[in-house]
C-alpha positions, 0 to 999 in steps of 0.5 A: 662838794654835796651842796652843788652836786645835790644842785646838780642832781635836782636841778642838772646844769645847761644854758650858753656859755659864749657870749655869740654862740648861744649853743656853745655849752660845755660839762664843769669842773670846779676847784672847791677848797678850805683850810682842811681839805680840796677837791675837785669836781668835774660835772657832765649833765646830772653826772658828777664825780670827786676827787679829794686832793690828798697830796701836791697841788692839783688843776683845771682847765677846760676839759675833764680830767678824773679818770678813773677811783675818784673818791666819790661819785655820782648813784649812777657813776662807779668810782672805777668809771672813766669820767673823763672818757665817758663825756670827753669829745677829744683825745684823752691827753692833757690839755696844753694849759693843764699840763702848763699850769700842772708844771708851774704849780709842782716847781712851787710846790710847798711854797705857792703864794697869792703872788705865785698864783698870779703869775701863773694866771698871767703866764701865756706860754701855755696859753694859761693867759688867753689873752688874744684866744678866747677870753675868760671873763676875769680872774681870781685867787684865794687864800685860805687859812685855818683860823683867817678870814680868807682873802681874795685877788680878783682882776677886772677883765679878761686877760690878767696879763693886763689887770691889776688883781685888787683884794675885795673883801672878803664875805662875812662868815656866819656864826654856825651852832653845833649840831643840837646846840639851842 
């Protein structure tokens, strides 16, 4: 969260987000997790809010979702700022994709596996797999556990319903010396 927000505040964000429409731009959201905690980070230009996930499951889907009471905020906002309302063009209701993803995650809460996540990414009911519509670049599932290397699976095409997830080698984790060590 700190690295992304520092870079965002220093450099901002922007650029075309559509292959056929260089003028198409949008704000960005991120799910950030390790074996001990998870965060949702949402950004608009150089402003941002972050919500620590403390219970249950959380998903994001092509729209800003942090309303109020964010855990962390950029210096020009307050934790009571309604970030989603401030920077969204459309209605403030959850998208069909976000609702469907939330329902599927809640149905398996406490028992979510990589196979569960792959099945959710292949779901057409709520448009999670955008087969035939707006195309994704690829889909990715990461499994992060304490004291083990992460496992990562990716598709090599835009439609996870048509492409197998392949496990890719996890990047090597460099040894990090404790603060104050020589």
